[in-house]
N, C-alpha and C positions, 0 to 999 in steps of 0.2 A: 451783453456780452459775458456779463456775470451769472446768468442765469443758467446762461447755456455751459459753459464750462463743468460744474457739477455733475450736470446729466451726461458727459462724454465722460467723466471719471467712473462715473456707477456699472454704466455702459462697459469701459475697462476690466473694473474689479469683476463685475458676471460674467467679462468672458473669458477671467482667469480662472476663475472658481468650477466654471463647467469643465477648464484644459484640467484640471485638478483632479477629479470625478474619477473614481476606478472606473475602466471599463468593465462590465459584466456580460459574456455572453452564455447563453442558454441552452442546452439540446444542442449541442456543435455536435454534429456525426462525425463518427472516425470508421463508422463501415456501413453495411448496408441494413442490419438487424435493426429494429425499433428501441432494444437495452444499448445498441452500440452507439451511446452518445455523451457528454460530458458537458461541467459546465466549467465558465472559466471567470476568475477574479483577478483580474489586473491592478496591482500594486502603483502606483504614481511612482513614476524615477527618470532621473533624466540617462540612466542606465541600467543595462539589462540587470532583470529581480533572479534570484532562488524561487525556487517553487516546490509546495509542497503538493504533493499528489497523493490525495486521499481515495483508498478503495473502502469503501461501505462493506459492514458485515452484514451478515445475516444467513449463517451456515450455504452461500449459495445456492439459498432457493428461497430469500428474499431479502428487504432491503432496498433503500434509495439513496440517490448520492447526495441529498438533500444535508449542508454545510454551513457552519458559521468562520467565516473568513476571518473574521475583523481581527484578531489576536494576532493575524499573521499580516494581515494588511495595513496594522499599523505599525509592524515592524520592517515595511518593504521586500515583504513575500508575496509573491503571486502567489493564488492557489488552484488549483484544478482538483475538479471530483469528477468522479468516473461511476456512469452505470455499466452493467456488463452482463452477459447472456448468463443466465441462472443455468444449473444442472439440466433442470428440467427442457430448459432450451437446446442445451447438447445434443440429451437423448432426441429431441423431434430433428437437428440436425443432421442426426446421423455421427456425432463427436465422438470420438472412442480416444482416452476415456472421456466419460460427460465432463467433468471437470475441466478437462483441456479448453473449454470452450472460455469458460468464468476466467481463468491462468491467462489464455492465451488470449483475451478481449485485453486484458489490464497490458500487456505486454506491447500489443499494437495500438492502446491509446497513449501509453509512455511512448512508444516511437512516433504519433502524429501531435503530442504535445511538442515534442523536439524538431518537428519540421516547422513548426509555427514559430522558435526562436524570433526570427528576425522581426515575425508581422507583431508578435505580441511583447513582441520586448524582453525575452527572458533569457536568461545565463543557464545554456543547458547542459551546462556539467556541473552545476549545484540545484538537483532535484533530489528531493527526500518523499520518500512514500510512507507512509501511514494510515491506520485502521483498526478496526477491533474484529478479534475472532476470525471470522473469513477471511474477510478485507487486509488481516494481521496474516494470518497465513499468506496469502498474495503475497503482501506487501515485503514478506521474507521471504517467496521463492524468487521475486524479482531481484532481491539484492541477494542473492547466492550466486542465482543463476548463471552458468555461462552467456555471455554477449548472444541475442539471438537474432542480432543484425546480418543482414544479407549483404554484404558489400558487392557482390556481384545481379545482383537484382535490378529489373528493368521497373519495378515502383520503388520512386524515390523515398518515401518513406519506411518501407523495409531494409531501408539501408543506413537507418536511423539506429543506436544504441537504444541497447533494454539496461545497462549499467544505471545505479543508482549511485548519488554520493554518500548518503545515508537512511536510513529506516525508525522508526521509532513507533511503537507498535503495542495494543492495549489486547491481553489477553488472547493471545496465540497460540494457534496451534503449528507445531514445528515439524510432526510428522506423521504422515498416515499410515504406518505402518504398527498393522495390529499388534503381531508380537510383540515388538518393542513398545507397545502402551499398556500392555498390559504387564510386561513386565517393570512399568515406572510406578503404574497407577492399576489395581487389580479391580477395579470399576470401571475400565474405561469402555466405551462404547458407541465413538462417534466418527465416521467418515464412510462408512460402505458407499452410502449413495455417490460419492463421486465417482466408481466406476461403476457406476448402475446397479450397484448390488442390495437387496431387500433389507439385509441385517447386518449387523456388526459379528455376528456368527457365522453369518454366509463371506462373510471378507476372511475372517480368521479360517475357514475350511477352503477357501478358493484363493489363499495369501499367494501360492509358491506359480500358481495361473497368472496370478497379477503382479507379481513381483517386478517388472521390468515398468509397470504403469506407479505404483508403489512408490520406488526408486526417482522415478522423474518427476512425481507432484508433492515429494516428501522432502521442504526446507533444507531439513537438515542433513539430507543427502549428498546436496552440492557445497556445505561447507567447503572454501579453501582460504590459503592462506592474502588473499588478492581481496578479500570482498570487505566492503564499506562498513564503516562504524556502523552498530548496532545498537538502540534502546528498549528493553521489553517490561512494559507494566502490567503487573499483575494485584489484583484484590482476593478480597476471601481468606480465605486458610494460610496459613505457613505450610510453605511445600514441604513433602515430608515424602523422599520418593519410596514405593512398595506401600502408600499407603490408598486407602479408599476417601478421595475427599467428595464432598460435596456437589461441588460443578467440576467435576474432571476435565470437562470440555475446553474450560477457561482455568484449571490451575496452573499456578507457579511452577509446579513441577515439573512444567515442560520448559520456562524458563530456564528451570535449573539444569535442564540435561544441554537445554542448546547453550548456554551460558558456559559449560564443561568442553565442548567440543571449540567453541570458539577461541577459546581461551587457549587448547594446546595447539590453535595454529599461530595462535598470535594476535586474531583481530579484535580490534577496541568494542568493548562490549560493558553497556550498561544496565545492570538485573535489579528493578525492585518489587521489591513485593512486602506486604506487613508487617516481614520483621529486618527488613532491609532499606529505611527509608533512603533517600537520595537526597544531601546538601542543599542541592541548587535544584536539581530535576526532577520535581516532585510532579512532572506528568509527559507525557507526550509533548505537550506542545511546548514546557518550555525547552524541552532538549532541542527540538528542530529550531527554535527561535537562534536558541545558542549556536549549532552547528552550522546552520545556514545564513547567518550572519558574522561570524568571523572572517 
């Protein structure tokens, strides 16, 4: 018997170890298109966990959901990383404007995650979005947009909310309005492809024609006093409104202008750029861990 007992103990320890390992699900479909898939990393917990909802960058034209969730999992925060249709897929699917495919997919993926809250042990009220560049723009669009839930839908996923608990983004575009952007930065030239147009000049020339689309898909247009806390992180040059920065597409000038709009309606906002470090939130990961674990 003395030789058997240690074996039993080892088996029990091994079973406990396996039970504590986080669940990882890869390429879970939330739609029918090959790019409508997500990865789920489950933080081990006895109670429902907060969620980081990661949206990759790449100009809505490239990029992938691959990410390292360890920092969040170590703090008891689960992670979802999504793929979504590129703008060219929106063109192929005859979505107007093409960027609606990318942003709409993100909203649908968020609803899908909420529909899995019980199965995946998630706190659906504490979801924070993050991403860089186009993924950051999409995160802000979700954060500010009115809830896209359809409470009367026959589809239970469509009845789930698209509102966020917070968002922390890197190098975010905050507007797709060429007039506004050229007032902020004299050399700005990004975003025409979102509306199926070949150049920034064509976006300027056709602004009035696509103005309804611009207002719908520019995050700053949806800012209101009931929006969640926001953190924005920018590198590069010190932002100067009216300048011509080296990288206007990811310039902190956009963060400065969005911060103005958010402060005007008393939304909690953190803006970090080379001239303004934060004492505790050095990056978006720090901010999300702090917000989601309070």
